[in-house]
C-alpha positions as semicolon CSV with decimal commas, in nm:
position;residue;x (nm);y (nm);z (nm)
1;X;0,000;0,000;0,000
2;X;0,300;0,230;0,054
3;X;0,373;0,231;-0,319
4;X;0,013;0,313;-0,397
5;X;0,018;0,597;-0,141
6;X;0,322;0,746;-0,311
7;X;0,143;0,717;-0,643
8;X;-0,158;0,900;-0,499
9;X;0,064;1,183;-0,373
10;X;0,224;1,203;-0,715
11;X;-0,121;1,231;-0,870
12;X;-0,203;1,520;-0,638
13;X;0,114;1,700;-0,741
14;X;0,024;1,626;-1,102
15;X;-0,318;1,790;-1,070
16;X;-0,156;2,104;-0,932
17;X;0,117;2,115;-1,194
18;X;-0,145;2,084;-1,467
19;X;-0,243;2,443;-1,391
20;X;0,082;2,561;-1,548
21;X;0,114;2,592;-1,926
22;X;0,240;2,268;-2,080
23;X;0,492;2,251;-2,367
24;X;0,335;2,173;-2,703
25;X;0,304;1,803;-2,784
26;X;0,503;1,705;-3,092
27;X;0,399;1,439;-3,342
28;X;0,655;1,162;-3,367
29;X;0,780;1,226;-3,016
30;X;0,493;1,267;-2,770
31;X;0,239;1,094;-2,991
32;X;0,191;0,941;-3,334
33;X;-0,082;0,995;-3,590
34;X;-0,238;0,670;-3,707
35;X;-0,212;0,594;-4,077
36;X;-0,573;0,480;-4,086
37;X;-0,814;0,661;-3,858
38;X;-1,080;0,438;-3,703
39;X;-1,446;0,510;-3,620
40;X;-1,525;0,587;-3,258
41;X;-1,806;0,468;-3,033
42;X;-1,867;0,791;-2,842
43;X;-2,080;0,986;-3,085
44;X;-2,030;1,361;-3,048
45;X;-1,772;1,318;-2,773
46;X;-1,398;1,291;-2,830
47;X;-1,306;0,930;-2,757
48;X;-1,009;0,839;-2,538
49;X;-0,935;0,466;-2,534
50;X;-0,720;0,328;-2,254
51;X;-0,582;-0,017;-2,324
52;X;-0,479;-0,187;-2,000
53;X;-0,425;-0,520;-1,825
54;X;-0,513;-0,574;-1,461
55;X;-0,187;-0,759;-1,397
56;X;0,031;-0,493;-1,562
57;X;0,240;-0,314;-1,294
58;X;0,260;0,000;-1,510
59;X;-0,120;0,012;-1,543
60;X;-0,148;-0,030;-1,167
61;X;0,094;0,255;-1,101
62;X;-0,089;0,480;-1,349
63;X;-0,433;0,434;-1,192
64;X;-0,414;0,709;-0,923
65;X;-0,290;0,968;-1,173
66;X;-0,543;0,857;-1,432
67;X;-0,830;0,884;-1,184
68;X;-0,716;1,233;-1,083
69;X;-0,699;1,335;-1,450
70;X;-1,046;1,194;-1,517
71;X;-1,198;1,431;-1,263
72;X;-1,110;1,725;-1,488
73;X;-1,203;1,554;-1,817
74;X;-1,388;1,796;-2,051
75;X;-1,758;1,726;-2,089
76;X;-1,715;1,669;-2,461
77;X;-1,464;1,386;-2,407
78;X;-1,525;1,028;-2,294
79;X;-1,279;0,764;-2,176
80;X;-1,338;0,402;-2,267
81;X;-1,127;0,140;-2,093
82;X;-1,039;-0,163;-2,302
83;X;-0,872;-0,467;-2,142
84;X;-0,611;-0,583;-2,392
85;X;-0,563;-0,954;-2,461
86;X;-0,220;-1,044;-2,597
87;X;-0,208;-1,399;-2,458
88;X;-0,452;-1,656;-2,325
89;X;-0,369;-1,567;-1,964
90;X;-0,489;-1,210;-2,028
91;X;-0,841;-1,327;-2,112
92;X;-0,959;-1,384;-1,750
93;X;-0,887;-1,021;-1,662
94;X;-1,076;-0,900;-1,969
95;X;-1,376;-1,116;-1,880
96;X;-1,360;-0,992;-1,523
97;X;-1,367;-0,629;-1,640
98;X;-1,667;-0,679;-1,868
99;X;-1,852;-0,877;-1,601
100;X;-1,806;-0,596;-1,350
101;X;-1,915;-0,347;-1,616
102;X;-2,234;-0,538;-1,688
103;X;-2,311;-0,563;-1,314
104;X;-2,241;-0,190;-1,261
105;X;-1,963;-0,275;-1,017
106;X;-1,665;-0,104;-1,182
107;X;-1,695;0,204;-0,964
108;X;-1,670;-0,009;-0,652
109;X;-1,440;-0,291;-0,754
110;X;-1,220;-0,183;-1,047
111;X;-0,943;-0,050;-0,821
112;X;-0,986;-0,343;-0,583
113;X;-0,906;-0,585;-0,867
114;X;-0,577;-0,402;-0,922
115;X;-0,505;-0,420;-0,549
116;X;-0,590;-0,790;-0,538
117;X;-0,328;-0,869;-0,801
118;X;-0,056;-0,621;-0,705
119;X;-0,094;-0,565;-0,331
120;X;-0,259;-0,878;-0,192
121;X;-0,105;-1,131;-0,436
122;X;-0,442;-1,291;-0,509
123;X;-0,461;-1,488;-0,831
124;X;-0,799;-1,385;-0,970
125;X;-0,722;-1,583;-1,286
126;X;-0,815;-1,892;-1,085
127;X;-1,196;-1,927;-1,114
128;X;-1,231;-2,074;-0,764
129;X;-1,025;-1,795;-0,610
130;X;-1,215;-1,533;-0,811
131;X;-1,550;-1,671;-0,699
132;X;-1,451;-1,659;-0,334
133;X;-1,304;-1,310;-0,370
134;X;-1,613;-1,169;-0,539
135;X;-1,839;-1,322;-0,273
136;X;-1,632;-1,159;0,003
137;X;-1,711;-0,825;-0,158
138;X;-2,084;-0,882;-0,122
139;X;-2,152;-0,984;-0,482
140;X;-2,389;-1,267;-0,572
141;X;-2,136;-1,532;-0,673
142;X;-2,377;-1,738;-0,881
143;X;-2,495;-1,437;-1,079
144;X;-2,138;-1,315;-1,126
145;X;-2,015;-1,651;-1,252
146;X;-2,311;-1,680;-1,488
147;X;-2,222;-1,349;-1,653
148;X;-1,846;-1,417;-1,640
149;X;-1,888;-1,747;-1,825
150;X;-2,149;-1,622;-2,071
151;X;-2,103;-1,604;-2,446
152;X;-2,170;-1,229;-2,446
153;X;-1,885;-1,162;-2,201
154;X;-1,648;-1,383;-2,399
155;X;-1,753;-1,198;-2,714
156;X;-1,686;-0,856;-2,559
157;X;-1,342;-0,968;-2,442
158;X;-1,264;-1,101;-2,789
159;X;-1,380;-0,776;-2,949
160;X;-1,150;-0,584;-2,714
161;X;-0,862;-0,804;-2,824
162;X;-0,942;-0,733;-3,187
163;X;-0,954;-0,360;-3,118
164;X;-0,603;-0,373;-2,974
165;X;-0,493;-0,548;-3,293
166;X;-0,668;-0,289;-3,508
167;X;-0,475;-0,013;-3,335
168;X;-0,151;-0,215;-3,340
169;X;-0,118;-0,188;-2,962
170;X;0,203;-0,361;-2,858
171;X;0,206;-0,279;-2,487
172;X;-0,002;-0,132;-2,207
173;X;-0,102;0,114;-2,081
174;X;-0,164;0,280;-2,417
175;X;-0,406;0,549;-2,530
176;X;-0,584;0,620;-2,857
177;X;-0,748;0,961;-2,900
178;X;-1,051;0,987;-3,126
179;X;-0,936;0,700;-3,345
180;X;-0,649;0,912;-3,480
181;X;-0,367;0,955;-3,231
182;X;-0,168;0,716;-3,013
183;X;0,036;0,794;-2,704
184;X;0,168;0,628;-2,391
185;X;0,382;0,694;-2,085
186;X;0,689;0,565;-2,269
187;X;0,629;0,801;-2,560
188;X;0,552;1,103;-2,344
189;X;0,840;1,029;-2,108
190;X;0,653;1,051;-1,777
191;X;0,306;1,021;-1,629
192;X;0,278;1,396;-1,585
193;X;0,369;1,456;-1,948
194;X;0,127;1,186;-2,064
195;X;-0,169;1,374;-1,920
196;X;-0,050;1,698;-2,075
197;X;-0,030;1,525;-2,412
198;X;-0,375;1,372;-2,368
199;X;-0,521;1,713;-2,287
200;X;-0,366;1,864;-2,599
201;X;-0,477;1,578;-2,823
202;X;-0,834;1,615;-2,698
203;X;-0,819;1,983;-2,793
204;X;-0,670;1,890;-3,129
205;X;-0,935;1,628;-3,198
206;X;-1,210;1,869;-3,094
207;X;-1,081;2,132;-3,336
208;X;-1,063;1,878;-3,619
209;X;-1,419;1,769;-3,551
210;X;-1,537;2,130;-3,578
211;X;-1,334;2,189;-3,892
212;X;-1,105;2,446;-3,733
213;X;-0,757;2,476;-3,881
214;X;-0,600;2,528;-3,541
215;X;-0,692;2,388;-3,198
216;X;-0,875;2,636;-2,981
217;X;-0,664;2,777;-2,696
């Protein structure tokens, strides 16, 4: 928990530093423009896709900063989390995410899943362990397992895997903005810079949607 506390403090500092003017994000350094733009699922809102994996230590470390950033997300932008599936052992985490989503439990349990893997060393990939863990959190185990093992949940997880392939995602966490731009912590150079780049790409995507030649300041 000490590591997570440090991450939370860093997120607080990040939210304060965001008030200062950020250097302009440069294509080819802070982000890349996709060769083939993809349709988005957010309608009139600028889409921000976050590809993640519950067992990824970098995704776990990013969560506090990401949650702080989300609190100031513009109303015309929407974040969609997508659990990536690069190997068979990534599929249980994807199914877990979509099950929690369908049961409206992400707000309560999303961060607890991260903690289970990274803080408590609980192997939620094991169905028996997962069932016991979910029951301890006051969730109807039978209902949960029914949704977790359903065809629709498997289909959603598979679609998420295909989306990662479509965007040529090779590692997580990774972000796609409005089907056009890709960035990540490794590209931006730091968590703080990542959120600056995301903010600027949202502005850029908004301007392009409105047909403006230059992003609005």
